[in-house]
Structures are given as C-alpha cells and as structure tokens.
C-alpha positions as CSV (number, residue, x, y, z in Angstrom):
1,X,172.9,-74.9,85.4
2,X,169.5,-73.3,84.8
3,X,168.5,-70.1,86.6
4,X,164.9,-69.1,87.5
5,X,164.1,-65.4,87.7
6,X,160.8,-64.4,89.3
7,X,158.9,-61.3,88.5
8,X,160.6,-61.4,85.1
9,X,158.6,-58.6,83.5
10,X,159.6,-56.0,86.0
11,X,162.4,-53.4,85.7
12,X,164.8,-55.1,88.2
13,X,164.4,-58.4,86.4
14,X,165.0,-56.8,83.1
15,X,168.3,-55.5,84.3
16,X,169.2,-58.9,85.8
17,X,168.3,-60.8,82.7
18,X,170.5,-58.5,80.6
19,X,173.3,-59.1,83.1
20,X,172.7,-62.9,83.0
21,X,172.9,-62.9,79.3
22,X,176.5,-61.5,79.5
23,X,177.4,-64.7,81.4
24,X,175.2,-67.6,80.5
25,X,173.3,-68.7,77.3
26,X,169.7,-67.7,77.0
27,X,168.7,-71.4,77.1
28,X,169.9,-71.5,80.8
29,X,167.3,-68.9,81.9
30,X,163.8,-69.7,83.0
31,X,161.7,-66.5,83.3
32,X,158.6,-66.5,85.5
33,X,155.9,-63.9,85.4
34,X,152.2,-63.5,86.2
35,X,152.1,-62.1,82.6
36,X,154.4,-64.3,80.6
37,X,153.1,-62.7,77.4
38,X,155.2,-59.7,78.3
39,X,158.4,-61.9,78.0
40,X,158.2,-62.4,74.3
41,X,161.4,-60.4,73.7
42,X,163.3,-62.9,75.9
43,X,161.6,-66.0,74.5
44,X,162.8,-65.0,71.0
45,X,166.3,-65.1,72.3
46,X,165.8,-68.7,73.6
47,X,164.8,-68.1,77.3
48,X,162.1,-70.3,78.7
49,X,159.1,-68.3,79.8
50,X,156.6,-69.6,82.3
51,X,153.6,-68.5,84.3
52,X,154.0,-68.1,88.1
53,X,152.4,-66.2,90.9
54,X,153.6,-65.9,94.5
55,X,150.0,-66.3,95.6
56,X,149.8,-69.7,93.8
57,X,152.5,-72.0,95.2
58,X,151.7,-74.8,92.7
59,X,152.5,-72.4,89.8
60,X,155.9,-71.6,91.4
61,X,156.7,-75.3,91.7
62,X,155.8,-75.9,88.1
63,X,157.8,-72.9,86.9
64,X,160.8,-73.9,88.9
65,X,161.1,-77.4,87.4
66,X,164.6,-77.9,86.0
67,X,166.1,-74.8,87.8
68,X,169.1,-75.2,90.0
69,X,169.2,-71.6,91.3
70,X,166.6,-68.9,91.7
71,X,166.7,-65.1,91.8
72,X,163.6,-64.3,93.9
73,X,162.6,-60.7,93.4
74,X,160.5,-59.6,96.3
75,X,156.8,-59.1,95.8
76,X,155.0,-55.7,96.1
77,X,152.3,-56.1,98.7
78,X,154.1,-54.5,101.6
79,X,153.1,-55.9,105.0
80,X,151.8,-59.1,103.5
81,X,154.8,-60.7,101.9
82,X,156.2,-63.2,104.4
83,X,153.6,-65.8,103.7
84,X,153.8,-65.3,99.9
85,X,157.6,-65.4,99.9
86,X,157.7,-68.4,102.3
87,X,155.3,-70.4,100.1
88,X,157.5,-69.5,97.1
89,X,160.6,-70.7,98.8
90,X,159.0,-74.0,99.8
91,X,157.7,-74.5,96.3
92,X,161.1,-73.8,94.7
93,X,162.8,-76.3,97.2
94,X,160.2,-79.0,96.3
95,X,161.1,-78.4,92.6
96,X,164.8,-79.0,93.3
97,X,166.2,-75.5,93.5
98,X,169.5,-75.5,95.5
99,X,170.4,-71.9,95.9
100,X,168.1,-68.8,96.2
101,X,169.3,-65.2,96.0
102,X,166.7,-62.8,97.4
103,X,166.3,-59.1,96.9
104,X,165.8,-57.9,100.4
105,X,165.9,-54.4,101.8
106,X,168.4,-52.5,103.9
107,X,168.1,-51.2,107.4
108,X,169.9,-51.3,110.7
109,X,169.3,-54.2,113.0
110,X,166.0,-53.8,114.9
111,X,164.3,-51.5,112.4
112,X,160.6,-52.1,112.5
113,X,159.1,-50.5,109.4
114,X,156.8,-52.7,107.3
115,X,159.2,-53.3,104.5
116,X,162.0,-54.6,106.8
117,X,159.6,-56.7,108.8
118,X,158.6,-58.4,105.5
119,X,162.2,-58.8,104.4
120,X,163.6,-60.0,107.7
121,X,160.8,-62.5,108.0
122,X,161.6,-63.8,104.5
123,X,165.3,-64.1,105.4
124,X,164.4,-66.3,108.3
125,X,162.3,-68.5,105.9
126,X,165.4,-68.7,103.7
127,X,167.7,-69.7,106.5
128,X,165.4,-72.5,107.6
129,X,164.7,-73.7,104.0
130,X,167.6,-76.2,103.9
131,X,169.1,-74.8,100.7
132,X,171.8,-72.3,100.2
133,X,170.7,-68.6,100.2
134,X,172.1,-65.2,99.6
135,X,170.2,-62.1,100.9
136,X,170.9,-58.9,99.0
137,X,169.7,-56.0,101.2
138,X,169.3,-53.4,98.4
139,X,169.4,-49.7,99.3
140,X,166.8,-47.3,98.0
141,X,167.0,-47.3,94.2
142,X,168.5,-44.0,92.9
143,X,166.1,-44.3,90.0
144,X,163.1,-43.9,92.3
145,X,164.2,-40.3,93.1
146,X,163.9,-39.4,89.5
147,X,160.9,-41.5,88.5
148,X,158.7,-41.5,91.6
149,X,159.7,-38.7,94.1
150,X,160.6,-35.7,92.0
151,X,157.8,-35.7,89.4
152,X,155.2,-35.5,92.1
153,X,157.1,-32.8,94.0
154,X,157.5,-30.7,90.9
155,X,153.8,-30.9,90.3
156,X,152.8,-29.8,93.8
157,X,155.8,-27.4,94.4
158,X,156.4,-29.0,97.8
159,X,158.5,-31.8,99.3
160,X,156.7,-32.8,102.4
161,X,158.4,-35.2,104.8
162,X,158.6,-36.0,108.5
163,X,162.1,-37.5,108.4
164,X,163.7,-34.4,110.1
165,X,167.1,-34.7,108.4
166,X,167.5,-38.4,108.7
167,X,169.7,-39.9,106.0
168,X,169.4,-42.7,103.6
169,X,171.9,-44.7,101.5
170,X,170.9,-45.4,97.9
171,X,172.1,-47.8,95.1
172,X,171.9,-47.8,91.4
173,X,169.4,-50.5,90.4
174,X,171.8,-51.7,87.8
175,X,174.4,-52.3,90.5
176,X,171.9,-54.2,92.5
177,X,170.9,-56.4,89.6
178,X,174.6,-57.1,88.7
179,X,175.2,-58.1,92.3
180,X,172.2,-60.5,92.3
181,X,173.4,-62.2,89.1
182,X,177.0,-62.4,90.3
183,X,176.2,-64.1,93.6
184,X,174.4,-66.8,91.6
185,X,176.9,-67.3,88.8
186,X,180.1,-67.3,90.9
187,X,181.2,-69.2,94.0
188,X,181.5,-68.2,97.6
189,X,178.3,-66.3,98.2
190,X,176.2,-69.1,99.8
191,X,174.5,-68.4,103.1
192,X,175.6,-64.7,103.2
193,X,173.8,-61.4,103.7
194,X,175.1,-58.4,101.8
195,X,174.2,-54.7,102.3
196,X,173.9,-53.5,98.7
197,X,174.2,-49.8,99.3
198,X,176.3,-46.9,98.3
199,X,179.2,-45.5,100.4
200,X,177.6,-42.2,101.2
201,X,174.3,-41.1,102.7
202,X,171.9,-38.3,101.9
203,X,169.0,-36.5,103.7
204,X,165.9,-35.6,101.7
205,X,166.7,-31.9,102.0
206,X,170.2,-32.5,100.5
207,X,168.6,-34.5,97.6
208,X,166.2,-31.6,97.1
209,X,169.2,-29.1,97.0
210,X,171.0,-31.3,94.4
211,X,167.9,-31.5,92.2
212,X,167.6,-27.7,92.3
213,X,171.4,-27.4,91.5
214,X,170.8,-29.5,88.4
215,X,167.5,-28.2,87.1
216,X,167.3,-24.7,88.5
217,X,163.7,-25.5,89.6
218,X,162.9,-24.8,93.3
219,X,160.8,-27.2,95.4
220,X,159.8,-25.9,98.8
221,X,161.0,-28.4,101.4
222,X,158.9,-28.8,104.5
223,X,159.6,-31.0,107.5
224,X,156.3,-31.6,109.4
225,X,154.9,-33.7,112.2
226,X,153.8,-37.3,111.6
227,X,150.1,-36.3,111.8
228,X,150.6,-33.5,109.3
229,X,152.5,-35.8,106.9
230,X,149.8,-38.5,107.2
231,X,147.0,-35.9,106.5
232,X,148.8,-34.5,103.5
233,X,149.5,-37.9,102.0
234,X,146.0,-39.2,102.7
235,X,144.7,-36.1,100.8
236,X,146.6,-37.4,97.7
237,X,144.4,-40.5,97.7
238,X,147.0,-42.9,99.0
239,X,145.4,-45.8,100.9
240,X,146.6,-47.1,104.2
241,X,147.1,-50.7,103.2
242,X,148.8,-52.3,100.1
243,X,145.9,-54.8,99.6
244,X,143.7,-51.8,98.7
245,X,143.8,-50.3,95.2
246,X,147.0,-48.3,95.6
247,X,148.1,-47.2,92.2
248,X,148.3,-43.4,92.6
249,X,149.6,-41.5,89.6
250,X,151.2,-44.7,88.4
251,X,152.9,-45.5,91.7
252,X,152.2,-48.4,94.0
253,X,152.1,-46.6,97.4
254,X,150.5,-47.3,100.7
255,X,150.6,-45.1,103.8
256,X,151.3,-47.9,106.3
257,X,154.6,-48.4,104.4
258,X,155.4,-44.8,103.8
259,X,154.8,-43.7,107.4
260,X,156.8,-46.5,109.0
261,X,159.7,-45.8,106.5
262,X,159.7,-42.1,107.3
263,X,159.9,-42.8,111.0
264,X,162.8,-45.3,110.5
265,X,164.7,-42.7,108.4
266,X,164.2,-40.1,111.1
267,X,165.6,-42.4,113.7
268,X,168.7,-43.2,111.6
269,X,167.7,-46.7,110.6
270,X,168.6,-46.2,106.9
271,X,171.9,-44.3,107.6
272,X,174.1,-47.2,106.4
273,X,177.2,-47.4,104.2
274,X,178.7,-50.5,102.9
275,X,181.5,-51.8,100.7
276,X,179.6,-54.9,99.7
277,X,179.0,-53.8,96.1
278,X,182.8,-53.5,95.6
279,X,183.3,-56.9,97.4
280,X,180.9,-58.6,94.9
281,X,181.6,-56.7,91.7
282,X,185.2,-55.7,92.2
283,X,184.5,-52.0,91.5
284,X,183.1,-49.0,93.3
285,X,179.3,-48.5,93.4
286,X,177.7,-45.7,91.4
287,X,177.6,-42.6,93.5
288,X,174.2,-40.8,93.8
289,X,175.6,-37.3,92.8
290,X,177.1,-38.9,89.6
291,X,173.9,-40.7,88.9
292,X,171.9,-37.5,89.1
293,X,174.2,-35.6,86.9
294,X,174.3,-38.4,84.4
295,X,170.6,-38.1,84.2
296,X,170.6,-34.3,84.2
297,X,168.8,-33.8,80.8
298,X,166.1,-36.3,81.8
299,X,165.7,-34.6,85.1
300,X,165.4,-31.2,83.6
301,X,162.8,-32.4,81.2
302,X,160.8,-33.9,84.1
303,X,161.1,-30.6,86.0
304,X,160.0,-28.6,82.9
305,X,157.0,-30.9,82.2
306,X,155.8,-31.1,85.8
307,X,156.9,-27.9,87.5
308,X,154.1,-26.0,89.1
309,X,153.6,-22.6,87.4
C-alpha cells in the first residue's frame, strides 16, 4: 500500500511523515507539494516526491498515481477551499485512491464561520466521492498560541478580542498528525468523523493568565465590540479576504476568517471536548497546560524578545 501526503512541505505534513515512517517503509510514501524541491530530506530516505497543486487538478491526478490512500491536508485560502478540495478529491479518485483522510476543523453542528463552511463543504464532497473517507476535525493547534498569538501580543502589550469569555478546545499538532496516520494505517476508521480535540476547554483570558504565570510578563487583556476589534485588526494591515496578499508578520491571516471565528467562539461553537484522540491512539491527548509548561523556556524567550518595553 502506498500513501499520498498532500502539502508535504508544511509543518503538519512533516509531523505526519515522521509518524508514517515509524509504521511503513519510506518507499511506500508519495509526498506531494507545490515546491517538491523542499522535500529533498525525504527523497534521500526513499520517499517519492511529486509536484501537485490543489488549483491544478491534473497535477493532483498525476501525483496520486500508484497511491491507494491519501492524507489530504486542507489548503490555506479560507473561504475558497471547497472547489479546490473537491477537485482534488475527484482527481485522487480518478487516479485510483480508495481511502482519503482529511484534516477538517472542529466546531459544533451549525457553526457558520468561514473555516467550518469550507470544511463541512469538503466533508460533503468526501461523502459523495464513492471512496472511503475519514474526517479528522482538528482542534486549534496548541502550537499556534506560542508561535502566532503570543508573539504579536507581547509586541503590542495587548490581547484584543471580541470572544467575551467563549471557550475553545485545543490539540497538540503531533497528536493530530498521529491520528491522521493511524486512521490510514489501521482498520476500522472508514467513513467516520472524529473530533480531534483535547478534553478541556480554555477562554482567551485564561490562556493569557497561564502565559503570565509561566513568563511573568503581563499582557493587557481587552474584550471589545466586533467593530472595535475589526478596526484594530484592520489597523495591523490584515486584509479582509484570503485571496489578497495576507502574510502579515509571517502569518497568513484574513479578517473575514478571524471575525467569523471570534463570533463562533463567543457563541460557544468551539466549546467542545472529545475522547476521540484516546479512541484512535489508545492514550490520553496532550493537555494544554502541560504543553505550555513543556515549552516554558521557549515561551519565556519569546516574551523577552517581543515584550513591549
């Protein structure tokens, strides 16, 4: 059995590839990327590396040749992914793929933020594809708090939000990647949807308090109105739509996504806990508090480097 991994140069794929290599030989992996030259490390181990772009279905069909199963890692153009993902699914099916695992996103039934609209639409495409599917509704990655959220807040001295105490569930990206690999390399996960989240939830102000507990650096937390939040974020140079140039301080952000997500959090749409990680992996998920303390030295260094004087 050969396994195709899309978006293979990204951080999720890197974790998944490392997990795959604990289970299957490198020769059984086909790694697809828009920039296959970044996959040289894996090619040297014996993995096949191929060009593929979600916007070019023919490239997907070519990359998927010989693969029996595919890990489809979601694209990044929030609000515009259903067509891209659907074309990718169709191309993979034409190439002979029989089981697709997909990195979806978590949220209660009926949530209407842009991310979940994309992901639920993709899940419908999977269900109608005619091949086995597994949808992995990953929680917010714990890593994003350290690498994306906090550095910007330390620089400004403020955590501005309009979530009004709404809570989120998070997951360690390594847990998410391990689950994705496991559902493809073991039996019994076909045509299932899993909530890949932790078993506790956190509000942003609680996360802020924990960060201060670890670093000793204070960030002023402010809950504001939707309009005030929009105006503040727009002032940082973040565009409304993901099709615009939206790399701000190294982060791919767009306000349509951020605003809709903040509203969903405020309404309780991300306040979800699940035992699905334990069901899949046979162990408890990493807890957010433990994750933060395990990364304490790194977090303190980020705070020291970025903290507003």
